[in-house]
C-alpha positions as CSV (number, residue, x, y, z in Angstrom):
1,M,240.5,-25.9,113.6
2,E,238.9,-26.1,117.1
3,Q,242.1,-24.8,118.6
4,L,242.2,-21.9,116.2
5,L,238.5,-21.1,117.1
6,Q,239.3,-21.2,120.8
7,A,242.3,-18.9,120.3
8,S,240.3,-16.5,118.2
9,L,237.6,-16.2,120.9
10,S,240.1,-15.8,123.7
11,S,240.0,-12.4,125.6
12,A,243.4,-11.5,124.1
13,N,242.1,-11.9,120.5
14,V,238.4,-11.1,120.7
15,F,238.8,-7.5,119.4
16,A,240.8,-8.6,116.4
17,S,238.3,-11.5,115.7
18,G,235.3,-9.2,116.1
19,L,236.8,-6.7,113.6
20,L,237.5,-9.4,111.1
21,L,234.0,-10.8,111.5
22,L,232.5,-7.3,110.9
23,V,234.6,-6.9,107.7
24,L,233.5,-10.4,106.5
25,L,229.8,-9.5,107.1
26,Y,230.3,-6.2,105.2
27,W,231.6,-8.1,102.1
28,V,228.7,-10.5,102.3
29,T,226.3,-7.6,102.1
30,V,228.2,-6.2,99.2
31,I,228.1,-9.5,97.3
32,L,224.4,-9.8,98.0
33,G,223.9,-6.3,96.6
34,I,222.7,-4.8,99.9
35,L,225.6,-2.3,100.2
36,E,228.1,-0.9,97.8
37,I,231.8,-0.7,98.3
38,S,231.6,3.1,98.8
39,T,228.6,2.9,101.2
40,L,230.7,3.4,104.4
41,D,233.3,5.5,102.7
42,V,234.2,8.9,104.3
43,D,235.4,12.2,102.9
44,L,238.8,12.9,104.3
45,D,239.4,16.2,102.6
46,L,239.7,18.6,105.5
47,E,239.8,22.4,105.1
48,V,240.9,24.1,108.3
49,D,241.9,27.7,108.8
50,G,243.9,29.2,111.7
51,D,246.2,27.7,114.2
52,G,245.1,24.1,113.6
53,L,246.1,24.0,110.0
54,S,249.6,22.6,110.4
55,S,248.5,19.8,112.8
56,L,245.6,18.8,110.5
57,Q,247.9,18.8,107.5
58,G,250.2,16.4,109.4
59,F,247.2,14.2,110.3
60,D,246.1,14.2,106.7
61,A,249.6,13.2,105.6
62,V,249.4,10.2,108.0
63,L,246.0,9.2,106.5
64,A,247.3,9.6,103.0
65,F,250.4,7.6,103.8
66,F,248.2,4.6,104.7
67,H,246.0,5.3,101.6
68,L,242.9,6.4,103.4
69,G,241.1,8.8,101.1
70,R,242.9,7.3,98.1
71,V,241.4,3.8,98.4
72,P,237.8,3.1,99.7
73,L,237.8,2.9,103.5
74,M,236.5,-0.7,103.6
75,I,239.2,-2.0,101.3
76,V,241.9,-0.5,103.6
77,L,240.1,-1.8,106.7
78,S,239.9,-5.3,105.1
79,F,243.6,-5.4,104.4
80,F,244.2,-4.2,107.9
81,A,241.8,-6.6,109.7
82,L,243.2,-9.8,108.2
83,P,246.9,-9.4,109.1
84,Y,245.8,-7.8,112.5
85,W,243.8,-10.9,113.3
86,A,246.5,-13.3,112.1
87,L,249.3,-11.5,114.0
88,S,247.2,-11.2,117.2
89,V,246.3,-14.9,117.2
90,G,249.9,-15.9,116.3
91,V,251.7,-13.6,118.7
92,N,249.4,-14.3,121.6
93,H,249.7,-18.1,121.0
94,A,253.5,-18.0,120.7
95,L,253.7,-16.0,124.0
96,G,251.1,-18.1,125.7
97,T,249.1,-15.0,126.6
98,Q,246.4,-15.7,129.1
99,S,245.9,-12.3,130.7
100,T,243.6,-9.8,129.1
101,W,245.9,-7.0,130.2
102,V,248.9,-8.5,128.3
103,G,246.7,-8.9,125.3
104,L,245.7,-5.2,125.5
105,A,249.4,-4.2,125.9
106,L,250.2,-6.1,122.7
107,M,247.3,-4.7,120.8
108,L,248.9,-1.3,119.9
109,P,252.2,-2.7,118.5
110,I,250.3,-5.4,116.5
111,M,248.0,-2.7,115.1
112,V,251.0,-0.6,114.0
113,V,252.6,-3.5,112.2
114,S,249.3,-4.4,110.6
115,L,248.9,-0.8,109.4
116,F,252.2,-1.0,107.5
117,I,251.2,-4.4,106.1
118,S,247.9,-3.0,104.9
119,R,249.7,-0.1,103.3
120,F,251.8,-2.5,101.3
121,L,248.8,-4.7,100.3
122,T,246.8,-1.7,99.2
123,L,249.5,-0.1,97.0
124,P,248.1,-1.6,93.7
125,F,244.7,-0.2,94.5
126,V,246.0,3.4,94.8
127,K,246.9,3.4,91.1
128,L,243.7,1.5,90.2
129,F,241.3,3.9,91.8
130,A,243.4,7.0,90.7
131,A,243.1,5.8,87.1
132,M,239.3,5.1,87.5
133,E,238.7,8.5,89.0
134,K,240.7,10.2,86.2
135,G,238.9,8.4,83.4
136,E,235.5,8.5,85.0
137,A,233.1,11.0,83.3
138,P,231.0,13.2,85.5
139,N,227.5,11.8,85.9
140,T,225.9,15.0,84.5
141,A,228.1,14.8,81.4
142,F,225.6,12.7,79.6
143,I,222.7,15.1,80.0
144,G,221.6,16.4,76.6
145,Q,223.1,13.5,74.7
146,M,221.2,10.9,72.6
147,C,221.0,7.3,73.7
148,T,219.9,4.0,72.2
149,I,217.5,1.9,74.2
150,L,218.9,-1.6,75.1
151,L,216.2,-2.6,77.6
152,P,212.7,-1.2,77.6
153,A,211.9,1.5,80.2
154,N,209.0,3.7,81.4
155,N,208.2,5.6,84.6
156,A,207.8,2.3,86.6
157,Q,210.3,0.1,84.9
158,I,214.1,0.7,84.9
159,G,215.7,0.0,81.6
160,Q,219.1,0.4,80.0
161,A,220.5,2.6,77.3
162,A,223.8,3.2,75.5
163,V,225.4,6.5,74.9
164,K,228.1,6.7,72.2
165,T,231.5,8.1,73.2
166,K,234.9,8.3,71.5
167,G,235.6,5.0,73.1
168,S,233.2,2.2,74.0
169,P,229.6,3.1,74.5
170,V,228.6,3.9,78.1
171,L,225.7,2.0,79.5
172,L,223.2,3.9,81.6
173,N,220.3,2.8,83.8
174,V,217.3,4.8,82.7
175,K,213.6,5.6,83.2
176,T,211.1,7.9,81.5
177,P,208.5,10.3,83.0
178,H,205.8,8.5,81.0
179,P,203.9,5.2,81.4
180,Q,204.5,4.3,77.8
181,L,207.4,2.0,77.3
182,V,210.3,3.0,75.1
183,Q,211.4,-0.1,73.3
184,K,214.7,-1.7,72.4
185,G,216.3,0.1,69.4
186,E,214.5,3.4,69.9
187,T,216.4,6.6,70.6
188,A,215.9,9.0,73.4
189,L,217.4,12.2,74.9
190,V,219.0,12.2,78.4
191,I,217.4,15.0,80.3
192,E,218.2,14.5,83.9
193,Y,220.4,12.6,86.4
194,L,219.0,11.3,89.7
195,P,222.0,11.0,92.1
196,E,219.9,9.3,94.9
197,T,219.1,6.3,92.6
198,N,221.9,6.7,90.1
199,L,219.3,6.7,87.3
200,Y,219.0,8.9,84.2
201,V,215.7,10.3,83.1
202,I,215.2,10.1,79.3
203,E,212.7,11.5,76.9
204,P,211.8,9.5,73.8
205,Y,213.2,11.3,70.7
206,Q,213.3,10.0,67.2
207,L,216.2,11.1,65.0
């Protein structure tokens, strides 16, 4: 274990180890609820006119090949960071790399190999997120629909409500514009969606 730690902190492997550490810290914040999986995601849909179109289309094709834009960025980066660190430590240990310059020279080919490994590892997630995106109803689709309160809510307390669909009921986090609590079992009308907090504003409405 001590030998592995020393190898990880060597100048030849410090970049790979640092990247893996950042990824691990990110997932800790996700588990603790500080960040969401999509927090650091980026929009890779580029629209370019003119002479640069063909080159950007080629670059977009490379990004899509490695599933960037099809799978959340941090999932791709996680499946890249782990094999990159393992290969970096393993290769530099096998070659007895002591020089920082040799480590830098090996960095690019190890990165390329790790990219292909990450592509293979993220293949199942492509279909998963494609299916989720296809089946996911737009957030505004519930506006104007009736819901049943599951957890009490008012303007200061976030509650939960269920909206009936053709399949299973959809659970929404809700609040009201009023200080009076709407109680469990009561019905309400969904009147607004707040994207910044992912909350729905409801108005008590008895059928």
